[in-house]
HTML snippet that shows the backbone in 3Dmol.js (N, CA, C, O; Angstrom):
<script src="https://3Dmol.org/build/3Dmol-min.js"></script>
<div id="view" style="width:600px;height:400px;position:relative"></div>
<script>
const pdb = `
ATOM      1  N   MET A   1     -14.870   2.317  -3.825  1.00  0.00           N
ATOM      2  CA  MET A   1     -15.190   2.021  -4.813  1.00  0.00           C
ATOM      3  C   MET A   1     -14.894   0.837  -5.597  1.00  0.00           C
ATOM      4  O   MET A   1     -13.732   0.449  -5.481  1.00  0.00           O
ATOM      5  N   LEU A   2     -15.701   0.113  -6.423  1.00  0.00           N
ATOM      6  CA  LEU A   2     -15.199  -1.009  -6.932  1.00  0.00           C
ATOM      7  C   LEU A   2     -15.294  -1.087  -8.422  1.00  0.00           C
ATOM      8  O   LEU A   2     -16.387  -1.449  -8.857  1.00  0.00           O
ATOM      9  N   ILE A   3     -14.346  -0.814  -9.287  1.00  0.00           N
ATOM     10  CA  ILE A   3     -14.589  -0.720 -10.717  1.00  0.00           C
ATOM     11  C   ILE A   3     -13.696  -1.980 -11.485  1.00  0.00           C
ATOM     12  O   ILE A   3     -12.498  -2.171 -11.273  1.00  0.00           O
ATOM     13  N   ASN A   4     -14.389  -2.647 -12.251  1.00  0.00           N
ATOM     14  CA  ASN A   4     -13.758  -3.885 -12.805  1.00  0.00           C
ATOM     15  C   ASN A   4     -13.651  -4.934 -11.649  1.00  0.00           C
ATOM     16  O   ASN A   4     -14.544  -5.595 -11.118  1.00  0.00           O
ATOM     17  N   ASP A   5     -12.152  -4.894 -11.385  1.00  0.00           N
ATOM     18  CA  ASP A   5     -11.686  -6.017 -10.319  1.00  0.00           C
ATOM     19  C   ASP A   5     -10.826  -5.249  -9.500  1.00  0.00           C
ATOM     20  O   ASP A   5     -10.118  -5.790  -8.651  1.00  0.00           O
ATOM     21  N   ILE A   6     -10.837  -3.800  -9.727  1.00  0.00           N
ATOM     22  CA  ILE A   6     -10.052  -2.992  -8.634  1.00  0.00           C
ATOM     23  C   ILE A   6     -10.782  -2.377  -7.580  1.00  0.00           C
ATOM     24  O   ILE A   6     -11.865  -1.885  -7.896  1.00  0.00           O
ATOM     25  N   LEU A   7     -10.398  -2.296  -6.325  1.00  0.00           N
ATOM     26  CA  LEU A   7     -11.321  -1.681  -5.344  1.00  0.00           C
ATOM     27  C   LEU A   7     -10.112  -0.358  -4.970  1.00  0.00           C
ATOM     28  O   LEU A   7      -8.903  -0.444  -4.755  1.00  0.00           O
ATOM     29  N   TYR A   8     -10.934   0.714  -5.002  1.00  0.00           N
ATOM     30  CA  TYR A   8     -10.469   1.904  -4.709  1.00  0.00           C
ATOM     31  C   TYR A   8     -10.717   2.293  -3.454  1.00  0.00           C
ATOM     32  O   TYR A   8     -11.889   2.365  -3.082  1.00  0.00           O
ATOM     33  N   ILE A   9      -9.595   2.630  -2.534  1.00  0.00           N
ATOM     34  CA  ILE A   9      -9.989   2.894  -1.121  1.00  0.00           C
ATOM     35  C   ILE A   9      -9.046   4.325  -0.774  1.00  0.00           C
ATOM     36  O   ILE A   9      -7.855   4.565  -0.976  1.00  0.00           O
ATOM     37  N   ASP A  10     -10.047   5.068  -0.220  1.00  0.00           N
ATOM     38  CA  ASP A  10      -9.260   6.677   0.161  1.00  0.00           C
ATOM     39  C   ASP A  10      -9.278   6.790   1.492  1.00  0.00           C
ATOM     40  O   ASP A  10     -10.318   6.822   2.150  1.00  0.00           O
ATOM     41  N   MET A  11      -7.977   6.863   2.025  1.00  0.00           N
ATOM     42  CA  MET A  11      -7.661   6.750   3.415  1.00  0.00           C
ATOM     43  C   MET A  11      -7.595   8.418   3.781  1.00  0.00           C
ATOM     44  O   MET A  11      -7.448   9.244   2.880  1.00  0.00           O
ATOM     45  N   SER A  12      -7.704   8.750   5.007  1.00  0.00           N
ATOM     46  CA  SER A  12      -7.227  10.066   5.628  1.00  0.00           C
ATOM     47  C   SER A  12      -6.082  10.237   5.625  1.00  0.00           C
ATOM     48  O   SER A  12      -5.285   9.321   5.425  1.00  0.00           O
ATOM     49  N   TRP A  13      -5.691  11.636   5.881  1.00  0.00           N
ATOM     50  CA  TRP A  13      -4.247  11.944   5.823  1.00  0.00           C
ATOM     51  C   TRP A  13      -3.328  11.533   6.781  1.00  0.00           C
ATOM     52  O   TRP A  13      -2.118  11.740   6.691  1.00  0.00           O
ATOM     53  N   GLN A  14      -3.960  10.868   7.835  1.00  0.00           N
ATOM     54  CA  GLN A  14      -3.229  10.450   9.121  1.00  0.00           C
ATOM     55  C   GLN A  14      -2.694   9.069   8.776  1.00  0.00           C
ATOM     56  O   GLN A  14      -1.942   8.475   9.549  1.00  0.00           O
ATOM     57  N   PHE A  15      -3.101   8.540   7.559  1.00  0.00           N
ATOM     58  CA  PHE A  15      -2.523   7.171   7.387  1.00  0.00           C
ATOM     59  C   PHE A  15      -1.032   7.256   6.532  1.00  0.00           C
ATOM     60  O   PHE A  15      -0.351   6.251   6.331  1.00  0.00           O
ATOM     61  N   SER A  16      -0.671   8.547   6.093  1.00  0.00           N
ATOM     62  CA  SER A  16       0.701   8.771   5.615  1.00  0.00           C
ATOM     63  C   SER A  16       1.574   9.030   6.606  1.00  0.00           C
ATOM     64  O   SER A  16       2.755   9.240   6.329  1.00  0.00           O
ATOM     65  N   TYR A  17       1.099   9.054   7.958  1.00  0.00           N
ATOM     66  CA  TYR A  17       2.037   9.322   8.787  1.00  0.00           C
ATOM     67  C   TYR A  17       2.402   8.262   9.890  1.00  0.00           C
ATOM     68  O   TYR A  17       2.984   8.423  10.962  1.00  0.00           O
ATOM     69  N   LEU A  18       1.881   7.123   9.303  1.00  0.00           N
ATOM     70  CA  LEU A  18       2.065   5.835  10.204  1.00  0.00           C
ATOM     71  C   LEU A  18       3.817   5.480  10.237  1.00  0.00           C
ATOM     72  O   LEU A  18       4.453   5.942   9.290  1.00  0.00           O
ATOM     73  N   VAL A  19       4.441   4.840  11.085  1.00  0.00           N
ATOM     74  CA  VAL A  19       5.373   4.488  10.798  1.00  0.00           C
ATOM     75  C   VAL A  19       5.585   3.542  10.026  1.00  0.00           C
ATOM     76  O   VAL A  19       4.653   2.742   9.939  1.00  0.00           O
ATOM     77  N   PRO A  20       6.794   3.264   9.215  1.00  0.00           N
ATOM     78  CA  PRO A  20       6.925   1.870   8.127  1.00  0.00           C
ATOM     79  C   PRO A  20       6.277   0.755   8.654  1.00  0.00           C
ATOM     80  O   PRO A  20       5.586   0.175   7.816  1.00  0.00           O
ATOM     81  N   GLU A  21       6.273   0.317   9.655  1.00  0.00           N
ATOM     82  CA  GLU A  21       5.935  -1.182  10.309  1.00  0.00           C
ATOM     83  C   GLU A  21       4.430  -1.025  10.400  1.00  0.00           C
ATOM     84  O   GLU A  21       3.786  -2.048  10.167  1.00  0.00           O
ATOM     85  N   LYS A  22       3.704   0.163  10.721  1.00  0.00           N
ATOM     86  CA  LYS A  22       2.428   0.163  10.906  1.00  0.00           C
ATOM     87  C   LYS A  22       1.543   0.144   9.610  1.00  0.00           C
ATOM     88  O   LYS A  22       0.503  -0.493   9.438  1.00  0.00           O
ATOM     89  N   PHE A  23       2.263   1.084   8.636  1.00  0.00           N
ATOM     90  CA  PHE A  23       1.855   1.495   7.192  1.00  0.00           C
ATOM     91  C   PHE A  23       1.780   0.018   6.603  1.00  0.00           C
ATOM     92  O   PHE A  23       0.692  -0.331   6.144  1.00  0.00           O
ATOM     93  N   PHE A  24       2.731  -0.786   6.579  1.00  0.00           N
ATOM     94  CA  PHE A  24       2.943  -2.116   6.019  1.00  0.00           C
ATOM     95  C   PHE A  24       1.944  -2.704   6.243  1.00  0.00           C
ATOM     96  O   PHE A  24       1.116  -3.045   5.398  1.00  0.00           O
ATOM     97  N   ALA A  25       1.883  -2.952   7.759  1.00  0.00           N
ATOM     98  CA  ALA A  25       0.683  -3.866   8.315  1.00  0.00           C
ATOM     99  C   ALA A  25      -0.472  -3.739   7.736  1.00  0.00           C
ATOM    100  O   ALA A  25      -1.116  -4.642   7.203  1.00  0.00           O
ATOM    101  N   CYS A  26      -0.867  -2.199   7.862  1.00  0.00           N
ATOM    102  CA  CYS A  26      -2.271  -1.982   7.125  1.00  0.00           C
ATOM    103  C   CYS A  26      -2.374  -2.200   5.888  1.00  0.00           C
ATOM    104  O   CYS A  26      -3.454  -2.603   5.456  1.00  0.00           O
ATOM    105  N   LEU A  27      -1.314  -1.995   5.042  1.00  0.00           N
ATOM    106  CA  LEU A  27      -1.441  -2.008   3.739  1.00  0.00           C
ATOM    107  C   LEU A  27      -1.894  -3.854   3.632  1.00  0.00           C
ATOM    108  O   LEU A  27      -2.995  -4.287   3.293  1.00  0.00           O
ATOM    109  N   SER A  28      -0.814  -4.585   3.987  1.00  0.00           N
ATOM    110  CA  SER A  28      -0.942  -5.829   3.888  1.00  0.00           C
ATOM    111  C   SER A  28      -2.308  -6.405   4.410  1.00  0.00           C
ATOM    112  O   SER A  28      -2.885  -7.266   3.746  1.00  0.00           O
ATOM    113  N   SER A  29      -2.793  -5.972   5.506  1.00  0.00           N
ATOM    114  CA  SER A  29      -3.919  -6.590   6.265  1.00  0.00           C
ATOM    115  C   SER A  29      -5.216  -6.196   5.292  1.00  0.00           C
ATOM    116  O   SER A  29      -6.090  -7.036   5.078  1.00  0.00           O
ATOM    117  N   LEU A  30      -5.282  -4.750   4.673  1.00  0.00           N
ATOM    118  CA  LEU A  30      -6.127  -4.423   3.694  1.00  0.00           C
ATOM    119  C   LEU A  30      -6.376  -5.343   2.583  1.00  0.00           C
ATOM    120  O   LEU A  30      -7.446  -5.897   2.329  1.00  0.00           O
ATOM    121  N   VAL A  31      -5.099  -5.462   1.852  1.00  0.00           N
ATOM    122  CA  VAL A  31      -4.759  -6.259   0.299  1.00  0.00           C
ATOM    123  C   VAL A  31      -5.433  -7.694   0.776  1.00  0.00           C
ATOM    124  O   VAL A  31      -6.450  -8.097   0.213  1.00  0.00           O
ATOM    125  N   LYS A  32      -4.887  -8.347   1.711  1.00  0.00           N
ATOM    126  CA  LYS A  32      -5.173  -9.678   2.078  1.00  0.00           C
ATOM    127  C   LYS A  32      -6.580  -9.933   2.472  1.00  0.00           C
ATOM    128  O   LYS A  32      -7.050 -11.069   2.409  1.00  0.00           O
ATOM    129  N   THR A  33      -7.347  -8.790   2.926  1.00  0.00           N
ATOM    130  CA  THR A  33      -8.745  -9.183   3.189  1.00  0.00           C
ATOM    131  C   THR A  33      -9.452  -8.901   2.078  1.00  0.00           C
ATOM    132  O   THR A  33     -10.327  -9.705   1.755  1.00  0.00           O
ATOM    133  N   TYR A  34      -9.294  -8.057   1.499  1.00  0.00           N
ATOM    134  CA  TYR A  34     -10.148  -7.541   0.177  1.00  0.00           C
ATOM    135  C   TYR A  34      -9.812  -8.544  -0.860  1.00  0.00           C
ATOM    136  O   TYR A  34     -10.769  -8.916  -1.539  1.00  0.00           O
ATOM    137  N   THR A  35      -8.776  -9.005  -1.100  1.00  0.00           N
ATOM    138  CA  THR A  35      -8.470  -9.919  -2.399  1.00  0.00           C
ATOM    139  C   THR A  35      -9.156 -11.261  -1.896  1.00  0.00           C
ATOM    140  O   THR A  35      -8.840 -12.197  -2.630  1.00  0.00           O
ATOM    141  N   THR A  36      -9.837 -11.556  -1.063  1.00  0.00           N
ATOM    142  CA  THR A  36     -10.171 -12.903  -0.648  1.00  0.00           C
ATOM    143  C   THR A  36     -11.432 -12.883  -1.364  1.00  0.00           C
ATOM    144  O   THR A  36     -11.835 -13.984  -1.740  1.00  0.00           O
ATOM    145  N   LEU A  37     -12.171 -11.823  -1.645  1.00  0.00           N
ATOM    146  CA  LEU A  37     -13.552 -11.683  -2.249  1.00  0.00           C
ATOM    147  C   LEU A  37     -13.281 -11.843  -3.872  1.00  0.00           C
ATOM    148  O   LEU A  37     -12.425 -11.188  -4.467  1.00  0.00           O
ATOM    149  N   SER A  38     -14.026 -12.681  -4.404  1.00  0.00           N
ATOM    150  CA  SER A  38     -13.890 -13.148  -5.596  1.00  0.00           C
ATOM    151  C   SER A  38     -13.714 -12.147  -6.771  1.00  0.00           C
ATOM    152  O   SER A  38     -13.014 -12.356  -7.761  1.00  0.00           O
ATOM    153  N   GLU A  39     -14.458 -11.012  -6.521  1.00  0.00           N
ATOM    154  CA  GLU A  39     -14.617  -9.842  -7.239  1.00  0.00           C
ATOM    155  C   GLU A  39     -13.532  -9.011  -7.502  1.00  0.00           C
ATOM    156  O   GLU A  39     -13.432  -8.346  -8.533  1.00  0.00           O
ATOM    157  N   ILE A  40     -12.581  -9.032  -6.448  1.00  0.00           N
ATOM    158  CA  ILE A  40     -11.521  -8.052  -6.243  1.00  0.00           C
ATOM    159  C   ILE A  40     -10.164  -9.096  -6.530  1.00  0.00           C
ATOM    160  O   ILE A  40     -10.018 -10.259  -6.153  1.00  0.00           O
ATOM    161  N   ASN A  41      -9.342  -8.328  -7.250  1.00  0.00           N
ATOM    162  CA  ASN A  41      -8.080  -8.894  -7.638  1.00  0.00           C
ATOM    163  C   ASN A  41      -6.935  -7.844  -7.351  1.00  0.00           C
ATOM    164  O   ASN A  41      -5.751  -8.175  -7.309  1.00  0.00           O
ATOM    165  N   PHE A  42      -7.344  -6.656  -7.174  1.00  0.00           N
ATOM    166  CA  PHE A  42      -6.269  -5.393  -6.985  1.00  0.00           C
ATOM    167  C   PHE A  42      -6.821  -4.355  -6.015  1.00  0.00           C
ATOM    168  O   PHE A  42      -8.003  -4.024  -6.113  1.00  0.00           O
ATOM    169  N   VAL A  43      -6.171  -3.917  -5.249  1.00  0.00           N
ATOM    170  CA  VAL A  43      -6.429  -2.594  -4.289  1.00  0.00           C
ATOM    171  C   VAL A  43      -5.748  -1.497  -4.779  1.00  0.00           C
ATOM    172  O   VAL A  43      -4.533  -1.550  -4.969  1.00  0.00           O
ATOM    173  N   ASN A  44      -6.312  -0.644  -4.973  1.00  0.00           N
ATOM    174  CA  ASN A  44      -5.636   0.960  -5.185  1.00  0.00           C
ATOM    175  C   ASN A  44      -6.026   1.716  -3.847  1.00  0.00           C
ATOM    176  O   ASN A  44      -7.138   1.737  -3.319  1.00  0.00           O
ATOM    177  N   ILE A  45      -4.907   2.309  -3.433  1.00  0.00           N
ATOM    178  CA  ILE A  45      -5.159   3.052  -2.139  1.00  0.00           C
ATOM    179  C   ILE A  45      -4.683   4.705  -2.160  1.00  0.00           C
ATOM    180  O   ILE A  45      -3.503   4.964  -2.397  1.00  0.00           O
ATOM    181  N   THR A  46      -5.414   5.523  -1.967  1.00  0.00           N
ATOM    182  CA  THR A  46      -5.358   6.877  -2.324  1.00  0.00           C
ATOM    183  C   THR A  46      -5.220   7.666  -0.543  1.00  0.00           C
ATOM    184  O   THR A  46      -5.565   7.100   0.494  1.00  0.00           O
ATOM    185  N   VAL A  47      -4.778   8.707  -0.624  1.00  0.00           N
ATOM    186  CA  VAL A  47      -4.885   9.498   0.591  1.00  0.00           C
ATOM    187  C   VAL A  47      -5.371  10.943   0.336  1.00  0.00           C
ATOM    188  O   VAL A  47      -4.704  11.818  -0.216  1.00  0.00           O
ATOM    189  N   GLU A  48      -6.740  11.080   0.857  1.00  0.00           N
ATOM    190  CA  GLU A  48      -7.283  12.505   0.615  1.00  0.00           C
ATOM    191  C   GLU A  48      -7.196  12.713  -1.015  1.00  0.00           C
ATOM    192  O   GLU A  48      -6.904  13.818  -1.472  1.00  0.00           O
ATOM    193  N   GLY A  49      -7.460  11.622  -1.835  1.00  0.00           N
ATOM    194  CA  GLY A  49      -7.721  11.646  -3.232  1.00  0.00           C
ATOM    195  C   GLY A  49      -6.498  11.705  -3.752  1.00  0.00           C
ATOM    196  O   GLY A  49      -6.548  11.941  -4.959  1.00  0.00           O
ATOM    197  N   GLN A  50      -5.186  11.561  -3.241  1.00  0.00           N
ATOM    198  CA  GLN A  50      -3.897  11.666  -3.958  1.00  0.00           C
ATOM    199  C   GLN A  50      -3.215  10.054  -3.783  1.00  0.00           C
ATOM    200  O   GLN A  50      -3.216   9.434  -2.720  1.00  0.00           O
ATOM    201  N   GLN A  51      -2.745   9.642  -4.850  1.00  0.00           N
ATOM    202  CA  GLN A  51      -2.146   8.385  -5.081  1.00  0.00           C
ATOM    203  C   GLN A  51      -1.161   8.158  -3.852  1.00  0.00           C
ATOM    204  O   GLN A  51      -0.258   8.968  -3.643  1.00  0.00           O
ATOM    205  N   LEU A  52      -1.364   6.951  -2.976  1.00  0.00           N
ATOM    206  CA  LEU A  52      -0.338   6.793  -2.111  1.00  0.00           C
ATOM    207  C   LEU A  52       1.062   6.490  -2.363  1.00  0.00           C
ATOM    208  O   LEU A  52       1.457   5.890  -3.363  1.00  0.00           O
ATOM    209  N   THR A  53       1.707   6.872  -1.541  1.00  0.00           N
ATOM    210  CA  THR A  53       3.285   6.856  -1.922  1.00  0.00           C
ATOM    211  C   THR A  53       4.250   6.269  -0.664  1.00  0.00           C
ATOM    212  O   THR A  53       3.898   6.525   0.488  1.00  0.00           O
ATOM    213  N   LEU A  54       5.374   5.544  -0.885  1.00  0.00           N
ATOM    214  CA  LEU A  54       5.972   5.258   0.203  1.00  0.00           C
ATOM    215  C   LEU A  54       6.434   6.190   1.205  1.00  0.00           C
ATOM    216  O   LEU A  54       6.809   7.326   0.915  1.00  0.00           O
ATOM    217  N   PRO A  55       6.410   5.687   2.485  1.00  0.00           N
ATOM    218  CA  PRO A  55       6.653   6.426   3.780  1.00  0.00           C
ATOM    219  C   PRO A  55       7.952   7.237   3.174  1.00  0.00           C
ATOM    220  O   PRO A  55       8.810   6.755   2.434  1.00  0.00           O
ATOM    221  N   SER A  56       7.888   8.598   3.675  1.00  0.00           N
ATOM    222  CA  SER A  56       8.783   9.784   3.548  1.00  0.00           C
ATOM    223  C   SER A  56       9.409   9.684   2.054  1.00  0.00           C
ATOM    224  O   SER A  56      10.528  10.156   1.857  1.00  0.00           O
ATOM    225  N   MET A  57       8.686   9.069   1.004  1.00  0.00           N
ATOM    226  CA  MET A  57       9.314   9.013  -0.360  1.00  0.00           C
ATOM    227  C   MET A  57       8.028   9.515  -1.386  1.00  0.00           C
ATOM    228  O   MET A  57       7.549   8.800  -2.266  1.00  0.00           O
ATOM    229  N   PRO A  58       7.659  10.674  -1.119  1.00  0.00           N
ATOM    230  CA  PRO A  58       6.177  10.998  -2.146  1.00  0.00           C
ATOM    231  C   PRO A  58       6.428  10.754  -3.563  1.00  0.00           C
ATOM    232  O   PRO A  58       5.463  10.708  -4.326  1.00  0.00           O
ATOM    233  N   GLU A  59       7.877  10.556  -4.097  1.00  0.00           N
ATOM    234  CA  GLU A  59       8.093  10.573  -5.717  1.00  0.00           C
ATOM    235  C   GLU A  59       7.922   9.050  -5.834  1.00  0.00           C
ATOM    236  O   GLU A  59       8.360   8.668  -6.919  1.00  0.00           O
ATOM    237  N   HIS A  60       7.457   8.106  -5.118  1.00  0.00           N
ATOM    238  CA  HIS A  60       7.304   6.852  -5.384  1.00  0.00           C
ATOM    239  C   HIS A  60       6.032   6.120  -5.040  1.00  0.00           C
ATOM    240  O   HIS A  60       5.938   5.495  -3.983  1.00  0.00           O
ATOM    241  N   PRO A  61       5.006   6.192  -5.959  1.00  0.00           N
ATOM    242  CA  PRO A  61       3.563   5.782  -5.662  1.00  0.00           C
ATOM    243  C   PRO A  61       3.401   4.383  -5.646  1.00  0.00           C
ATOM    244  O   PRO A  61       4.032   3.640  -6.397  1.00  0.00           O
ATOM    245  N   ILE A  62       2.490   3.958  -4.730  1.00  0.00           N
ATOM    246  CA  ILE A  62       2.302   2.681  -4.703  1.00  0.00           C
ATOM    247  C   ILE A  62       0.841   2.450  -5.342  1.00  0.00           C
ATOM    248  O   ILE A  62      -0.090   3.150  -4.946  1.00  0.00           O
ATOM    249  N   MET A  63       0.662   1.571  -6.227  1.00  0.00           N
ATOM    250  CA  MET A  63      -0.347   1.241  -7.021  1.00  0.00           C
ATOM    251  C   MET A  63      -0.703  -0.149  -7.221  1.00  0.00           C
ATOM    252  O   MET A  63       0.131  -1.050  -7.308  1.00  0.00           O
ATOM    253  N   LEU A  64      -2.024  -0.316  -7.297  1.00  0.00           N
ATOM    254  CA  LEU A  64      -2.488  -1.734  -7.672  1.00  0.00           C
ATOM    255  C   LEU A  64      -1.685  -3.076  -6.781  1.00  0.00           C
ATOM    256  O   LEU A  64      -1.014  -3.991  -7.258  1.00  0.00           O
ATOM    257  N   LEU A  65      -1.974  -2.850  -5.585  1.00  0.00           N
ATOM    258  CA  LEU A  65      -1.437  -3.917  -4.803  1.00  0.00           C
ATOM    259  C   LEU A  65      -2.456  -5.184  -4.870  1.00  0.00           C
ATOM    260  O   LEU A  65      -3.671  -5.035  -4.998  1.00  0.00           O
ATOM    261  N   SER A  66      -1.872  -6.336  -4.777  1.00  0.00           N
ATOM    262  CA  SER A  66      -2.545  -7.777  -5.089  1.00  0.00           C
ATOM    263  C   SER A  66      -2.272  -8.806  -3.887  1.00  0.00           C
ATOM    264  O   SER A  66      -1.625  -8.569  -2.867  1.00  0.00           O
ATOM    265  N   GLU A  67      -2.894  -9.967  -4.231  1.00  0.00           N
ATOM    266  CA  GLU A  67      -2.520 -10.917  -3.199  1.00  0.00           C
ATOM    267  C   GLU A  67      -0.942 -11.334  -3.292  1.00  0.00           C
ATOM    268  O   GLU A  67      -0.371 -11.902  -2.361  1.00  0.00           O
ATOM    269  N   TYR A  68      -0.324 -10.999  -4.483  1.00  0.00           N
ATOM    270  CA  TYR A  68       0.788 -11.263  -4.384  1.00  0.00           C
ATOM    271  C   TYR A  68       2.044 -10.127  -4.120  1.00  0.00           C
ATOM    272  O   TYR A  68       3.173 -10.139  -4.611  1.00  0.00           O
ATOM    273  N   SER A  69       1.394  -9.063  -3.093  1.00  0.00           N
ATOM    274  CA  SER A  69       2.258  -7.959  -3.129  1.00  0.00           C
ATOM    275  C   SER A  69       3.070  -8.175  -1.827  1.00  0.00           C
ATOM    276  O   SER A  69       3.921  -7.339  -1.528  1.00  0.00           O
ATOM    277  N   GLY A  70       2.837  -9.329  -0.984  1.00  0.00           N
ATOM    278  CA  GLY A  70       4.019  -9.879  -0.331  1.00  0.00           C
ATOM    279  C   GLY A  70       3.013  -9.686   1.344  1.00  0.00           C
ATOM    280  O   GLY A  70       1.957  -9.132   1.651  1.00  0.00           O
ATOM    281  N   SER A  71       3.982 -10.429   2.020  1.00  0.00           N
ATOM    282  CA  SER A  71       3.604 -10.226   3.610  1.00  0.00           C
ATOM    283  C   SER A  71       4.017  -8.792   4.234  1.00  0.00           C
ATOM    284  O   SER A  71       4.483  -7.889   3.539  1.00  0.00           O
ATOM    285  N   ILE A  72       3.836  -8.707   5.354  1.00  0.00           N
ATOM    286  CA  ILE A  72       3.887  -7.539   5.929  1.00  0.00           C
ATOM    287  C   ILE A  72       5.846  -7.215   6.027  1.00  0.00           C
ATOM    288  O   ILE A  72       6.490  -6.202   5.753  1.00  0.00           O
ATOM    289  N   SER A  73       6.220  -8.371   6.457  1.00  0.00           N
ATOM    290  CA  SER A  73       7.686  -8.330   6.709  1.00  0.00           C
ATOM    291  C   SER A  73       8.306  -7.944   5.167  1.00  0.00           C
ATOM    292  O   SER A  73       9.190  -7.108   4.980  1.00  0.00           O
ATOM    293  N   GLU A  74       7.599  -8.795   4.048  1.00  0.00           N
ATOM    294  CA  GLU A  74       8.220  -8.703   2.725  1.00  0.00           C
ATOM    295  C   GLU A  74       8.362  -7.317   2.390  1.00  0.00           C
ATOM    296  O   GLU A  74       9.429  -6.781   2.089  1.00  0.00           O
ATOM    297  N   MET A  75       7.054  -6.665   2.465  1.00  0.00           N
ATOM    298  CA  MET A  75       6.806  -5.258   2.056  1.00  0.00           C
ATOM    299  C   MET A  75       7.875  -4.320   2.903  1.00  0.00           C
ATOM    300  O   MET A  75       8.715  -3.576   2.397  1.00  0.00           O
ATOM    301  N   LEU A  76       7.687  -4.493   4.032  1.00  0.00           N
ATOM    302  CA  LEU A  76       8.933  -3.644   5.078  1.00  0.00           C
ATOM    303  C   LEU A  76      10.507  -3.917   4.618  1.00  0.00           C
ATOM    304  O   LEU A  76      11.346  -3.021   4.521  1.00  0.00           O
ATOM    305  N   ASN A  77      10.754  -5.355   4.350  1.00  0.00           N
ATOM    306  CA  ASN A  77      12.172  -5.206   3.589  1.00  0.00           C
ATOM    307  C   ASN A  77      12.300  -4.791   2.496  1.00  0.00           C
ATOM    308  O   ASN A  77      13.353  -4.175   2.332  1.00  0.00           O
ATOM    309  N   ARG A  78      11.497  -4.883   1.434  1.00  0.00           N
ATOM    310  CA  ARG A  78      11.853  -4.066   0.381  1.00  0.00           C
ATOM    311  C   ARG A  78      11.705  -2.417   0.399  1.00  0.00           C
ATOM    312  O   ARG A  78      12.427  -1.694  -0.288  1.00  0.00           O
ATOM    313  N   TYR A  79      10.726  -1.948   1.232  1.00  0.00           N
ATOM    314  CA  TYR A  79      11.001  -0.600   1.635  1.00  0.00           C
ATOM    315  C   TYR A  79      12.273  -0.368   2.287  1.00  0.00           C
ATOM    316  O   TYR A  79      12.975   0.562   1.889  1.00  0.00           O
ATOM    317  N   ASN A  80      12.654  -1.112   3.251  1.00  0.00           N
ATOM    318  CA  ASN A  80      13.835  -0.590   3.897  1.00  0.00           C
ATOM    319  C   ASN A  80      15.211  -0.582   3.039  1.00  0.00           C
ATOM    320  O   ASN A  80      16.128   0.216   3.233  1.00  0.00           O
ATOM    321  N   ASP A  81      15.198  -1.765   1.905  1.00  0.00           N
ATOM    322  CA  ASP A  81      16.339  -1.792   1.008  1.00  0.00           C
ATOM    323  C   ASP A  81      16.402  -0.603  -0.070  1.00  0.00           C
ATOM    324  O   ASP A  81      17.397  -0.123  -0.613  1.00  0.00           O
ATOM    325  N   PHE A  82      14.911  -0.238  -0.233  1.00  0.00           N
ATOM    326  CA  PHE A  82      14.748   1.108  -1.359  1.00  0.00           C
ATOM    327  C   PHE A  82      15.050   2.181  -0.423  1.00  0.00           C
ATOM    328  O   PHE A  82      15.482   3.196  -0.968  1.00  0.00           O
ATOM    329  N   ALA A  83      14.932   2.223   0.900  1.00  0.00           N
ATOM    330  CA  ALA A  83      15.373   3.632   1.744  1.00  0.00           C
ATOM    331  C   ALA A  83      16.930   3.676   1.580  1.00  0.00           C
ATOM    332  O   ALA A  83      17.529   4.666   1.159  1.00  0.00           O
ATOM    333  N   SER A  84      17.497   2.557   1.938  1.00  0.00           N
ATOM    334  CA  SER A  84      18.905   2.443   2.005  1.00  0.00           C
ATOM    335  C   SER A  84      19.663   2.924   0.877  1.00  0.00           C
ATOM    336  O   SER A  84      20.599   3.722   0.936  1.00  0.00           O
ATOM    337  N   LEU A  85      19.156   2.341  -0.226  1.00  0.00           N
ATOM    338  CA  LEU A  85      19.599   2.878  -1.514  1.00  0.00           C
ATOM    339  C   LEU A  85      19.565   4.167  -1.902  1.00  0.00           C
ATOM    340  O   LEU A  85      20.400   4.629  -2.680  1.00  0.00           O
ATOM    341  N   LYS A  86      18.498   4.927  -1.339  1.00  0.00           N
ATOM    342  CA  LYS A  86      18.247   6.353  -1.558  1.00  0.00           C
ATOM    343  C   LYS A  86      19.099   7.089  -0.740  1.00  0.00           C
ATOM    344  O   LYS A  86      19.495   8.137  -1.249  1.00  0.00           O
ATOM    345  N   GLU A  87      19.501   6.836   0.398  1.00  0.00           N
ATOM    346  CA  GLU A  87      20.338   7.332   1.558  1.00  0.00           C
ATOM    347  C   GLU A  87      21.978   7.355   0.748  1.00  0.00           C
ATOM    348  O   GLU A  87      22.801   8.264   0.847  1.00  0.00           O
ATOM    349  N   SER A  88      22.103   6.285   0.083  1.00  0.00           N
ATOM    350  CA  SER A  88      23.686   6.374  -0.259  1.00  0.00           C
ATOM    351  C   SER A  88      23.915   6.718  -1.595  1.00  0.00           C
ATOM    352  O   SER A  88      25.067   6.827  -2.015  1.00  0.00           O
TER     353      SER A  88
END
`;
const viewer = $3Dmol.createViewer("view");
viewer.addModel(pdb, "pdb");
viewer.setStyle({}, {cartoon: {color: "spectrum"}});
viewer.zoomTo();
viewer.render();
</script>
């Protein structure tokens, strides 16, 4: 669904169970693909109607991704940094 300049995508529950490498590869690919369209500036992804969260961290939602959200490796590095802080 497209509202204003935000594309809303609802994924199935299996998306939440991808390993982080595949999870961020999918996110990056979706965002890079859709934000090339002039009418889309942001992508918001839900899973079965619930806001997408970081893998294994349901308390941290991911909202309004844009072309500036970063590459797959940048997203994965930020996630790994965040996950290591959570563990310590």
